[in-house]
C-alpha positions as CSV (number, residue, x, y, z in Angstrom):
1,M,0.0,-0.3,0.0
2,R,1.6,3.5,-0.9
3,S,1.4,5.6,2.1
4,I,-0.5,8.7,2.3
5,W,3.1,10.6,3.4
6,E,4.6,9.7,0.1
7,N,5.1,12.2,-2.6
8,D,1.6,13.2,-4.1
9,S,-0.7,16.3,-4.3
10,I,-2.3,16.0,-0.4
11,D,0.8,15.4,0.9
12,P,1.9,18.9,1.7
13,V,-1.5,19.8,2.8
14,L,-2.0,17.1,5.5
15,A,1.9,17.8,6.7
16,A,0.7,21.4,7.3
17,L,-2.7,20.7,9.3
18,P,-2.7,21.7,12.7
19,L,-4.7,18.7,13.3
20,G,-3.0,15.4,14.5
21,V,-3.0,13.1,11.6
22,F,-1.4,9.7,11.6
23,E,-1.6,6.4,9.8
24,T,-1.3,2.9,11.2
25,D,-1.0,-0.6,10.0
26,A,-3.9,-3.3,10.0
27,E,-3.2,-3.8,13.8
28,C,-3.4,0.1,14.5
29,R,0.3,0.5,15.0
30,V,1.9,3.7,13.8
31,R,3.5,4.1,10.5
32,S,3.5,7.7,10.2
33,A,2.2,11.0,11.6
34,N,2.3,14.7,10.5
35,Q,4.2,17.2,12.8
36,A,0.9,18.2,14.9
37,F,0.5,14.8,15.7
38,R,4.3,14.4,17.1
39,D,3.6,17.8,19.2
40,L,0.2,17.1,20.6
41,V,1.0,13.4,21.5
42,L,4.5,12.4,21.6
43,G,5.7,16.2,23.0
44,G,7.8,16.6,19.7
45,A,9.7,13.3,19.6
46,P,9.9,11.2,16.6
47,V,7.5,8.7,15.6
48,V,8.5,5.3,16.5
49,A,7.4,2.8,13.9
50,G,5.3,0.1,15.2
51,T,3.9,1.5,18.5
52,A,0.2,2.4,19.4
53,P,-1.3,5.7,19.1
54,W,-1.9,5.8,22.6
55,S,1.6,4.4,23.7
56,V,2.1,7.6,26.0
57,A,-1.2,6.9,27.6
58,L,-0.9,6.4,31.4
59,P,-0.5,2.6,32.0
60,R,-4.3,1.9,33.1
61,E,-5.6,3.6,30.3
62,R,-3.2,2.1,28.0
63,T,-4.8,-1.4,28.9
64,E,-8.1,0.3,28.3
65,C,-7.3,1.5,24.9
66,E,-6.4,-1.7,23.6
67,K,-9.5,-3.5,24.9
68,R,-11.5,-1.0,23.2
69,W,-9.4,-1.6,20.1
70,V,-10.0,-5.1,20.0
71,E,-13.8,-4.3,20.4
72,S,-13.6,-2.2,17.5
73,R,-11.9,-4.1,15.3
74,E,-14.1,-7.4,15.7
75,S,-17.2,-5.5,15.5
76,G,-15.7,-3.5,12.5
77,T,-17.0,0.0,13.6
78,A,-14.9,3.3,13.6
79,F,-12.9,3.2,16.5
80,S,-12.7,6.5,19.2
81,V,-10.8,6.2,22.5
82,R,-9.7,9.1,24.8
83,F,-6.8,9.1,27.0
84,R,-4.6,11.2,29.6
85,T,-1.0,12.0,29.1
86,G,1.3,14.0,30.7
87,T,3.3,17.4,29.2
88,A,6.4,18.7,29.5
89,S,4.8,21.2,32.2
90,G,3.8,18.6,34.5
91,E,0.0,19.0,33.5
92,T,-2.4,16.3,32.5
93,R,-3.7,16.5,29.0
94,W,-6.5,14.7,27.3
95,I,-6.2,13.1,23.7
96,R,-8.7,11.6,21.7
97,I,-8.1,9.4,18.9
98,E,-10.5,8.5,15.9
99,T,-9.5,6.0,13.4
100,R,-11.2,4.9,10.1
101,P,-10.4,1.7,8.2
102,V,-8.3,2.0,4.7
103,V,-10.0,-0.8,2.5
104,V,-8.4,-1.2,-1.1
105,D,-9.9,-3.8,-3.4
106,G,-11.9,-5.4,-0.5
107,H,-8.6,-5.9,1.5
108,L,-7.9,-4.1,4.8
109,H,-4.7,-2.2,4.1
110,G,-4.5,0.0,7.5
111,H,-6.3,3.1,9.3
112,V,-5.9,6.6,9.2
113,G,-6.6,8.7,12.5
114,T,-6.9,11.9,13.8
115,A,-5.9,13.1,17.2
116,V,-7.3,16.2,19.2
117,D,-6.7,18.2,22.4
118,C,-10.1,17.6,24.2
119,S,-8.9,18.7,27.5
120,G,-11.7,21.0,28.0
121,E,-14.2,18.8,26.5
122,M,-13.3,16.5,29.4
123,T,-13.3,19.3,32.1
124,R,-16.8,20.2,31.0
125,E,-18.4,16.5,31.5
126,V,-16.5,15.9,34.4
127,L,-18.3,19.0,35.9
128,S,-21.6,18.0,34.4
129,D,-21.3,15.1,36.1
130,Q,-20.4,16.2,39.3
131,L,-23.2,18.7,39.1
132,V,-25.8,15.8,38.4
133,G,-24.5,14.0,40.9
134,L,-24.8,16.8,43.5
135,L,-28.4,17.2,42.0
136,D,-29.5,13.5,42.5
137,V,-28.4,13.6,46.1
138,S,-29.7,17.2,47.0
139,G,-33.5,15.8,47.2
140,D,-34.8,18.4,45.1
141,A,-36.3,17.7,41.7
142,V,-34.9,19.3,39.0
143,L,-36.3,19.3,35.6
144,V,-34.9,21.1,32.4
145,F,-37.5,21.7,29.5
146,D,-37.4,22.9,25.9
147,R,-39.2,25.7,24.8
148,A,-42.2,23.2,23.7
149,G,-42.3,22.1,27.3
150,E,-40.8,19.0,26.5
151,P,-38.2,17.3,29.2
152,V,-34.9,17.4,28.5
153,F,-33.5,16.5,31.7
154,A,-34.6,14.9,34.8
155,N,-32.8,14.0,37.9
156,D,-33.0,11.0,40.4
157,P,-35.2,12.8,43.1
158,A,-37.4,14.1,40.4
159,R,-38.2,10.5,38.4
160,A,-38.7,9.2,42.5
161,M,-41.2,12.3,43.5
162,L,-43.1,12.9,40.2
163,G,-42.8,9.5,38.7
164,V,-41.2,11.1,35.4
165,T,-39.3,8.6,33.2
166,D,-35.8,9.2,31.3
167,P,-36.1,11.9,28.9
168,G,-33.7,10.4,26.5
169,T,-36.1,7.3,25.7
170,G,-38.7,9.7,23.7
171,A,-41.6,7.8,25.2
172,P,-44.6,10.0,26.4
173,D,-44.5,11.0,29.6
174,A,-47.8,11.6,31.7
175,A,-46.1,12.5,35.0
176,A,-44.0,15.0,33.1
177,R,-46.9,16.6,31.3
178,A,-48.8,16.7,34.6
179,Y,-45.9,18.5,36.3
180,V,-45.5,20.9,33.2
181,Q,-49.2,21.6,33.2
182,A,-49.2,22.4,37.0
183,V,-46.4,24.7,36.7
184,R,-47.6,26.5,33.6
185,D,-51.0,27.0,35.2
186,Q,-49.6,28.9,37.9
187,L,-46.5,30.8,36.1
188,P,-47.3,34.2,35.4
189,R,-48.2,34.8,31.6
190,E,-45.2,37.2,30.9
191,L,-42.5,35.1,32.1
192,L,-43.2,33.2,29.0
193,T,-43.7,35.8,26.4
194,P,-40.8,36.5,24.1
195,E,-40.6,40.5,24.6
196,R,-39.5,40.0,28.1
197,A,-36.1,41.3,28.8
198,D,-33.1,38.7,29.4
199,N,-32.6,39.5,33.1
200,S,-32.3,36.6,35.5
201,S,-33.9,38.3,38.3
202,D,-36.9,39.0,35.8
203,N,-37.1,35.6,34.2
204,R,-37.1,33.6,37.9
205,W,-40.6,32.6,39.8
206,H,-40.7,31.2,43.2
207,G,-44.2,29.7,44.4
208,E,-46.2,26.2,45.2
209,I,-48.0,23.8,43.3
210,V,-50.0,20.8,44.1
211,V,-49.3,17.7,41.9
212,R,-50.3,13.9,42.6
213,S,-47.2,11.8,43.3
214,P,-46.6,8.1,42.0
215,D,-48.2,6.9,45.3
216,G,-51.3,8.7,44.6
217,L,-51.0,11.2,47.4
218,A,-51.5,15.0,46.8
219,R,-47.9,16.3,47.2
220,V,-47.3,20.4,47.9
221,L,-44.1,21.5,46.3
222,A,-41.9,24.4,46.3
223,V,-41.1,25.1,43.1
224,V,-38.3,27.6,41.5
225,V,-38.8,28.3,37.6
226,Q,-35.9,29.8,36.0
227,V,-36.5,30.9,32.2
228,V,-33.4,30.9,29.8
229,R,-33.6,33.0,26.7
230,A,-31.8,33.2,23.4
231,S,-30.2,36.4,22.0
232,D,-33.5,37.7,20.4
233,G,-35.5,37.1,23.8
234,S,-37.3,34.0,22.9
235,V,-37.4,31.2,25.1
236,D,-34.6,28.7,24.8
237,H,-35.5,26.2,27.8
238,W,-36.7,26.4,31.2
239,A,-35.6,24.5,34.2
240,T,-37.3,23.9,37.6
241,I,-36.3,23.1,40.7
242,A,-38.8,21.6,43.2
243,R,-38.9,20.7,46.9
244,D,-41.5,18.4,48.6
245,I,-43.0,20.7,51.3
246,T,-46.1,18.6,52.2
247,E,-44.4,17.4,55.5
248,D,-43.5,21.1,56.8
249,R,-47.2,22.3,55.7
250,R,-48.6,19.7,57.5
251,V,-46.6,20.2,60.7
252,Q,-47.0,23.9,60.4
253,A,-50.9,23.2,60.1
254,E,-50.4,21.1,63.2
255,L,-48.6,23.9,65.2
256,A,-51.3,26.2,64.3
257,R,-54.3,24.1,65.2
258,Q,-52.3,23.4,68.6
259,A,-52.1,27.2,69.1
260,T,-55.6,27.7,68.6
261,H,-56.8,24.6,70.0
262,D,-57.7,23.1,73.2
263,A,-55.6,19.9,73.8
264,L,-57.6,17.7,75.5
265,T,-61.3,18.5,73.8
266,G,-59.8,19.8,70.5
267,L,-62.1,22.7,70.8
268,P,-60.9,26.5,69.8
269,N,-59.1,28.1,72.5
270,R,-59.2,31.4,73.8
271,V,-57.0,32.7,71.2
272,L,-59.1,31.6,68.3
273,M,-62.4,32.5,70.4
274,L,-61.2,36.2,70.6
275,R,-60.2,36.4,66.9
276,K,-63.6,34.4,65.9
277,T,-65.6,37.2,68.2
278,A,-63.5,40.0,66.3
279,E,-64.5,38.8,62.9
280,A,-68.0,38.2,64.1
281,L,-68.1,41.7,65.1
282,E,-66.5,43.2,62.1
283,R,-69.3,41.2,59.9
284,S,-72.4,42.8,62.5
285,R,-71.2,46.4,61.5
286,T,-72.6,45.3,58.0
287,T,-75.4,43.4,58.7
288,G,-76.9,45.0,61.6
289,Q,-77.3,41.6,63.7
290,S,-76.2,41.4,67.1
291,V,-73.3,38.7,68.4
292,A,-73.8,37.3,71.7
293,V,-71.1,35.7,73.8
294,L,-72.2,33.0,76.4
295,F,-69.9,32.0,79.1
296,I,-69.9,28.7,80.9
297,D,-68.7,27.8,84.2
298,L,-68.8,24.1,85.5
299,D,-69.8,23.3,88.8
300,K,-68.3,21.0,91.0
301,L,-65.2,20.2,88.7
302,K,-62.8,21.2,91.4
303,H,-64.8,18.5,93.8
304,V,-64.4,15.9,91.3
305,N,-60.9,16.6,90.8
306,D,-59.8,16.5,94.4
307,T,-62.1,13.5,95.6
308,I,-62.0,11.3,92.4
309,G,-59.0,12.4,90.6
310,H,-57.9,14.5,87.7
311,A,-58.1,11.5,85.0
312,V,-61.8,11.7,86.0
313,G,-61.9,15.4,85.8
314,D,-60.7,15.6,82.1
315,Q,-63.3,12.9,81.3
316,L,-66.0,15.0,82.4
317,I,-64.6,17.8,80.6
318,V,-64.7,16.1,77.3
319,A,-68.0,14.9,78.0
320,I,-69.6,18.3,78.7
321,S,-68.0,19.6,75.3
322,R,-69.5,16.9,73.6
323,R,-72.9,18.0,75.2
324,L,-72.3,21.7,74.2
325,A,-71.4,20.8,70.6
326,A,-74.8,19.0,70.5
327,A,-76.9,21.7,72.2
328,T,-75.4,24.6,69.8
329,R,-76.2,25.3,66.0
330,P,-74.4,24.3,63.6
331,S,-73.0,28.1,63.1
332,D,-72.3,28.8,66.6
333,L,-68.5,28.6,68.1
334,V,-68.0,26.4,71.1
335,A,-64.7,27.1,72.9
336,R,-63.0,26.0,75.9
337,I,-60.9,28.8,77.6
338,S,-59.6,27.6,80.6
339,G,-59.8,24.6,82.7
340,D,-63.9,24.5,83.7
341,E,-64.9,27.4,81.6
342,F,-66.6,27.2,78.1
343,T,-67.7,29.9,75.8
344,V,-70.3,29.9,72.7
345,L,-70.1,32.2,70.1
346,C,-73.5,33.2,68.7
347,E,-74.2,35.4,65.4
348,G,-77.6,36.5,63.6
349,L,-79.3,37.2,66.8
350,L,-82.6,39.1,66.9
351,D,-82.9,40.4,70.5
352,D,-81.6,39.9,74.1
353,Q,-84.2,36.7,75.1
354,V,-82.9,34.6,71.8
355,A,-79.9,34.6,73.3
356,L,-80.9,34.1,76.9
357,D,-83.1,30.8,75.5
358,I,-80.2,29.5,73.8
359,A,-78.3,29.9,77.0
360,E,-80.9,28.0,78.9
361,R,-80.8,25.2,76.3
362,I,-77.2,24.8,76.8
363,R,-77.5,24.9,80.5
364,T,-80.4,22.6,80.6
365,A,-78.0,20.1,78.1
366,I,-75.1,20.1,80.5
367,T,-77.0,19.7,83.5
368,G,-77.7,16.1,84.9
369,P,-76.0,13.1,85.7
370,V,-72.7,11.7,84.0
371,V,-71.4,8.1,84.6
372,L,-67.3,8.0,84.1
373,Q,-65.6,4.8,85.4
374,G,-68.6,3.4,87.4
375,V,-68.8,7.0,89.2
376,E,-72.2,9.0,88.7
377,I,-71.4,12.8,88.7
378,E,-74.1,15.2,88.8
379,A,-72.8,17.8,86.2
380,G,-74.2,21.6,86.3
381,A,-73.3,24.8,85.0
382,S,-73.8,28.7,85.4
383,V,-74.0,30.9,82.2
384,G,-73.4,34.4,81.6
385,V,-74.6,36.2,78.4
386,A,-73.4,39.4,77.2
387,M,-74.8,41.1,73.6
388,S,-73.1,43.2,71.6
389,T,-74.3,46.8,71.4
390,T,-74.0,49.8,68.6
391,D,-72.0,51.6,71.4
392,L,-69.7,48.8,71.9
393,L,-69.0,48.8,68.5
394,A,-68.6,52.4,68.0
395,S,-66.5,53.0,70.7
396,E,-64.1,50.2,70.3
397,S,-62.4,48.3,67.6
398,P,-63.4,44.8,66.8
399,A,-60.3,43.2,68.7
400,D,-61.1,45.3,71.8
401,A,-64.8,44.7,71.6
402,A,-64.2,41.0,71.4
403,V,-62.2,41.3,74.7
404,T,-64.9,43.6,76.4
405,L,-67.9,41.2,75.3
406,L,-66.0,38.4,76.9
407,R,-65.3,39.9,80.1
408,S,-69.0,41.2,80.3
409,A,-70.1,37.6,79.7
410,D,-67.6,36.5,82.5
411,T,-69.2,39.1,84.7
412,A,-72.6,37.8,84.1
413,M,-71.9,34.3,84.8
414,Y,-70.1,35.4,88.5
415,R,-73.6,37.0,89.0
416,A,-75.5,33.9,88.1
417,K,-73.1,32.0,90.7
418,Q,-74.0,34.7,93.3
419,R,-77.4,34.4,92.7
420,G,-77.3,30.4,93.2
421,R,-75.4,28.7,90.4
422,G,-77.0,26.6,87.9
423,R,-78.7,29.7,86.2
424,S,-78.2,32.1,83.6
425,E,-77.8,35.7,83.5
426,L,-77.7,38.6,81.0
427,F,-75.0,41.2,81.2
428,S,-77.1,44.3,82.2
429,D,-76.5,47.8,82.5
430,D,-75.8,47.9,86.2
431,M,-73.5,45.1,85.5
432,R,-71.9,47.3,82.7
433,A,-71.6,50.2,85.1
434,A,-70.2,48.2,87.7
435,A,-67.4,46.7,85.3
436,R,-66.9,50.2,83.9
437,D,-66.7,51.2,87.4
438,R,-64.3,48.4,88.4
439,Q,-61.8,49.1,85.2
440,V,-61.7,52.8,86.5
441,L,-61.1,51.6,89.9
442,G,-58.1,49.2,88.3
443,A,-56.5,52.4,86.3
444,E,-56.4,54.4,89.7
445,L,-55.1,51.1,91.3
446,E,-52.1,51.4,89.1
447,Q,-51.2,55.0,90.4
448,A,-52.0,54.5,94.2
449,L,-48.9,52.7,95.1
450,A,-46.6,56.0,93.6
451,R,-48.9,58.5,95.0
452,G,-48.7,57.2,98.6
453,Q,-52.2,56.4,98.9
454,F,-51.8,53.4,100.7
455,A,-51.6,53.2,104.6
456,L,-51.6,50.6,107.3
457,L,-53.4,49.8,110.2
458,Y,-52.4,47.6,113.1
459,Q,-54.7,45.3,115.1
460,P,-52.9,43.4,118.5
461,I,-52.8,40.0,118.5
462,V,-52.8,38.9,122.3
463,S,-52.4,35.7,124.4
464,A,-55.4,34.7,125.9
465,Q,-54.2,33.3,128.8
466,T,-51.7,36.3,129.8
467,G,-53.5,39.2,127.8
468,R,-49.7,40.5,126.6
469,T,-49.7,41.6,123.0
470,V,-47.4,38.9,121.3
471,A,-48.2,40.1,117.5
472,V,-49.5,42.4,115.3
473,E,-51.3,41.9,112.2
474,A,-50.7,44.9,109.3
475,L,-53.9,45.6,107.6
476,L,-54.0,47.5,104.2
477,R,-56.1,50.3,103.3
478,W,-56.6,52.7,100.2
479,R,-57.1,56.1,101.1
480,H,-58.6,57.2,97.9
481,P,-59.0,61.1,97.3
482,V,-62.4,60.6,96.0
483,R,-63.6,57.4,97.2
484,G,-62.3,57.7,100.9
485,E,-61.0,54.9,102.8
486,I,-61.2,51.6,100.8
487,A,-60.6,48.2,102.4
488,P,-58.7,45.5,100.3
489,A,-61.9,43.3,99.7
490,E,-62.9,45.9,97.0
491,F,-59.5,46.3,95.3
492,L,-57.3,43.1,96.0
493,E,-58.9,41.1,93.4
494,L,-58.2,43.8,90.9
495,A,-54.3,43.9,92.1
496,E,-54.2,40.2,91.7
497,E,-55.7,40.3,88.0
498,S,-52.9,43.3,86.8
499,G,-50.0,41.8,88.7
500,L,-49.7,44.4,91.3
501,I,-50.4,42.6,94.0
502,S,-46.8,41.9,94.3
503,P,-45.3,45.4,94.8
504,I,-48.2,46.1,97.1
505,G,-47.4,43.1,99.1
506,D,-43.6,44.3,99.2
507,W,-44.7,47.6,100.4
508,V,-47.1,46.3,102.8
509,L,-44.2,44.0,104.2
510,A,-41.3,46.8,104.2
511,T,-43.8,49.3,105.9
512,A,-44.8,47.5,108.7
513,A,-41.3,45.8,109.2
514,A,-39.7,49.2,109.4
515,D,-42.8,50.2,112.1
516,V,-42.3,46.9,114.0
517,A,-38.0,47.7,113.9
518,H,-39.4,51.3,115.3
519,W,-41.2,49.8,118.2
520,I,-38.8,47.4,119.2
521,A,-35.9,50.1,119.3
522,G,-38.4,52.5,121.3
523,G,-38.9,49.8,123.7
524,F,-42.8,49.7,123.2
525,V,-43.3,46.7,122.3
526,D,-41.2,43.1,123.0
527,A,-38.3,42.3,121.0
528,R,-39.7,38.8,119.9
529,L,-43.3,40.6,118.6
530,A,-44.5,38.8,115.7
531,L,-45.7,40.6,112.8
532,H,-48.6,39.2,110.4
533,V,-48.9,40.0,106.9
534,N,-51.2,38.8,104.3
535,A,-50.0,36.5,101.1
536,S,-51.8,35.9,98.1
537,R,-51.5,32.8,95.8
538,R,-50.0,34.9,93.4
539,Q,-47.3,36.0,95.7
540,L,-46.4,32.6,97.0
541,S,-46.1,31.3,93.4
542,D,-43.7,34.0,92.3
543,A,-39.9,32.4,92.2
544,T,-38.3,35.5,93.7
545,F,-41.1,36.1,96.6
546,V,-38.4,34.3,99.4
547,D,-35.4,36.5,98.1
548,R,-37.6,39.5,98.5
549,T,-39.1,38.4,101.7
550,L,-35.8,37.9,103.5
551,S,-34.0,40.9,102.0
552,I,-36.5,43.1,103.8
553,L,-36.5,41.3,106.9
554,R,-32.7,41.8,106.8
555,E,-32.5,45.0,106.1
556,H,-34.7,46.0,109.2
557,S,-33.0,43.5,111.5
558,L,-36.0,41.4,111.9
559,D,-35.5,37.7,112.7
560,A,-37.6,35.3,110.2
561,G,-38.9,33.8,113.0
562,Q,-41.1,37.1,113.6
563,L,-42.9,36.7,110.4
564,V,-46.2,35.3,110.0
565,L,-47.8,35.0,106.6
566,E,-51.3,34.7,106.7
567,T,-52.6,32.7,103.7
568,S,-56.2,30.9,102.4
569,E,-56.4,27.7,102.9
570,S,-56.9,26.8,98.9
571,A,-53.6,28.2,98.5
572,L,-52.1,25.5,100.6
573,V,-53.7,22.7,99.0
574,E,-53.0,24.2,95.4
575,T,-51.8,21.7,93.4
576,N,-49.3,24.6,91.9
577,P,-46.1,23.1,92.7
578,S,-44.5,26.4,92.9
579,V,-46.6,27.7,95.8
580,M,-45.6,24.6,97.8
581,R,-42.1,25.3,97.1
582,T,-41.9,29.0,98.4
583,V,-43.9,27.8,101.6
584,N,-41.7,25.2,102.3
585,A,-38.5,27.4,101.5
586,L,-39.8,30.1,104.0
587,K,-40.6,27.3,106.7
588,R,-37.2,26.0,106.6
589,L,-36.1,29.6,107.2
590,G,-38.2,29.9,110.3
591,V,-41.1,32.0,108.7
592,R,-44.4,31.0,110.0
593,V,-47.6,30.4,108.1
594,A,-51.1,30.7,109.4
595,V,-54.4,29.5,107.8
596,D,-56.2,32.4,107.4
597,D,-60.2,32.6,107.6
598,F,-60.2,28.9,108.3
599,G,-64.0,27.7,108.7
600,A,-65.4,30.1,106.0
601,G,-66.8,28.4,102.9
602,H,-65.9,24.6,102.3
603,S,-63.0,24.0,104.8
604,S,-61.8,20.7,104.7
605,L,-60.7,18.8,108.2
606,A,-59.0,16.3,106.7
607,A,-56.7,18.6,104.7
608,L,-55.5,19.6,108.1
609,R,-53.2,16.8,108.7
610,S,-51.2,17.7,105.3
611,F,-51.5,21.6,105.7
612,P,-47.7,23.1,106.1
613,A,-49.1,25.5,108.3
614,D,-48.0,26.5,112.1
615,M,-51.2,28.6,113.1
616,L,-55.1,28.0,112.6
617,K,-57.1,31.6,112.6
618,L,-60.5,30.9,112.9
619,D,-63.1,32.8,110.8
620,G,-65.2,35.4,112.6
621,T,-68.4,33.4,111.6
622,L,-67.4,30.6,113.7
623,V,-66.4,33.0,116.7
624,R,-69.6,35.3,116.6
625,D,-72.0,32.8,118.4
626,V,-69.4,31.4,120.9
627,G,-70.5,31.8,124.3
628,R,-74.3,31.6,123.9
629,T,-76.2,30.7,126.8
630,D,-77.1,27.4,124.8
631,G,-73.9,27.0,123.7
632,A,-74.9,26.1,120.1
633,D,-71.4,26.6,118.7
634,D,-69.4,25.6,121.7
635,P,-68.7,22.0,120.0
636,M,-67.6,22.8,116.9
637,V,-65.2,25.7,118.2
638,R,-63.8,23.1,121.1
639,S,-63.3,20.2,118.2
640,L,-61.7,22.4,116.0
641,I,-59.1,23.8,119.0
642,Q,-58.6,20.2,120.0
643,L,-58.0,19.1,116.5
644,A,-55.6,21.7,115.9
645,H,-53.5,21.5,119.2
646,S,-53.2,17.7,118.3
647,L,-51.7,18.4,114.9
648,D,-49.5,21.2,116.8
649,L,-51.0,24.3,115.5
650,T,-51.4,27.6,117.4
651,V,-55.2,28.6,117.4
652,C,-55.7,31.9,117.0
653,A,-59.6,33.3,117.1
654,E,-60.8,36.7,115.1
655,W,-63.6,38.6,115.6
656,V,-63.4,38.7,119.4
657,S,-65.9,41.5,119.9
658,T,-67.6,40.7,123.0
659,E,-66.3,39.9,126.7
660,D,-68.3,36.6,126.0
661,H,-66.5,35.7,123.0
662,L,-63.3,36.3,125.2
663,Q,-64.1,34.3,128.4
664,R,-65.6,31.4,126.6
665,L,-62.7,31.2,123.9
666,K,-60.2,31.1,127.0
667,V,-62.2,28.4,128.7
668,L,-62.1,26.4,125.3
669,G,-58.4,26.5,125.1
670,C,-57.9,29.0,122.3
671,D,-54.3,30.4,122.3
672,L,-54.7,33.7,120.4
673,L,-57.2,36.2,120.3
674,Q,-57.9,39.2,117.5
675,G,-60.8,41.4,117.3
676,N,-62.1,45.1,118.3
677,R,-62.8,43.6,122.2
678,I,-59.1,43.1,122.3
679,A,-58.2,46.2,120.3
680,E,-59.5,48.1,117.1
681,P,-57.1,48.6,114.2
682,I,-55.0,51.7,114.5
683,D,-52.2,53.6,112.7
684,A,-48.7,52.7,113.9
685,G,-48.4,55.9,115.9
686,R,-51.4,55.2,117.8
687,F,-50.4,51.6,118.4
688,A,-46.8,52.5,119.7
689,E,-48.5,55.0,122.1
690,R,-51.2,52.1,123.1
691,E,-48.7,49.7,123.8
692,R,-46.2,52.1,125.8
693,R,-49.5,53.0,128.0
694,R,-50.4,49.0,128.7
695,A,-46.5,48.6,129.1
696,S,-46.4,51.0,131.9
697,V,-49.7,49.7,133.9
698,G,-49.2,46.2,133.0
699,P,-51.4,44.0,130.3
700,S,-55.4,44.3,131.1
701,P,-56.7,40.9,132.3
702,T,-58.5,38.8,130.1
């Protein structure tokens, strides 16, 4: 065979080509090559006849090239292979070799081949493979479509998430068409117009679509669409990245539901109730129809919790919630806003009587026996009703009016309880006036402490046996500039609700401690005089109460044992662990605790055994009949004193107002006496003078 490098008309052209050209024998061993081949493949070295074109490849790749050559020769197809070779500068270069057989008269005489530098091409391929691999592990579905909306690329997550097939098959893909249609249905129309500027930010859209996944479930996808345009502004292709956010949306919806619904009953809670009430009031401005809020308070739930257990109490709440749902209209909203309190929002009512009829129907549905875990419980409720008015809507925003309406219904419910429970009560003008007065008083209470309007009176507590003053109780008074002197019963509940009870309580203790320290320093009282101060449940639940109390006592050089905190029985049987932590911490430090007003309301004799208390103060309702000629109330008081003494509790009787009270209580073994027969409450100066006179003449006989 005549070589292509022998002298003929094409030789000079081939020799001068910048493309590497070479000639091989039938076994693909190089016979000759042009200068471009020697420079590119051999680094400028001369051709060694009988070597393979890939002889300079890396060892492992030489073996792969030989294998590929054998496969190509046996199949009779064109041969192409890529391999790496090193350069003089130490870099790596990719070479692509391609050959074609030369056949003359039906006989194979050899091959003619070309060699080109494909380093850039390989770099792009490697980068492309890395990007595709990264897209596959990202978890996001990536799809690329041509201008006609036909898929040209889909990564592994796209195939798993959407069920699309490999775009390279050319088969119709129903899943891809459904996805494209869902995207296009929400894609802004102008995004696909040819006139749109080629600006990356203008050609991108973020949104959400809903598609059906291969498992048949609807999936919510967060989608980013990027439209790529040609130089003339027309759409060349567009790509989408989709992330499955179905579970995120479900979790968000569940969190939103938990934030607005009661966990036990599944009913709306206070937050959602107020929101829906505000929306209803806003609608009523247009419709002119009234909105009513019914406030329902269950009777005896605390008794059930204390006697049978909280598990049964929870079952009772669930049972009542079902009765409420069955007794209301489909358009009414039933909500549970606290432990034993429910509300019902009613729209479209004609007048107050209709609202009362609904309230009475609800109350009747709730009332009756409920059998839980084999125990029959008699359920009942008190219902308060409040109606929206034009004045309310004109003076307050819907959100504020909703709070006012709920508060008004609460007030009406308390009026129903005061009138005997198990009844419905409509919020009236009188209640509205009282509520408004209460609101004004609350606002004035905010300023009373700063303006120095509080004062203390002191009432002595004496020993029933010796008549000596052993303690003094500090009694708070509000000297209002307009209303005059106001007793604590009229404003302490407001102080509790507003949180002012803590600073007021600190002021009472600090002022009383300063007065006691002054009396002791002046020799007016015994250095061991005890100071009685009232403490509410809210104060005792404050984590900083113990530290503040001890700080005040140290500041005035009083011993912790001189302080007696008086609190209610309900506070000492409170299930709130923070209250008990405070009480136990105070007792460890030496502070004594007294149960105030024992015997008023539903007192529990059995609870005395577990009270963390040191003293029992008998309520005046027990003391007032002591000493009667028929001795009707002596057995009860005697039994309480004996029981308290058996539990190592000191007994103090309040409301001692007659000589008969005094003498009989002494005979019954009462330890301490307090009341107007002993001394009326007086200010600090008069108390010091009283004790000075008593010290000079000795204690009066009791």
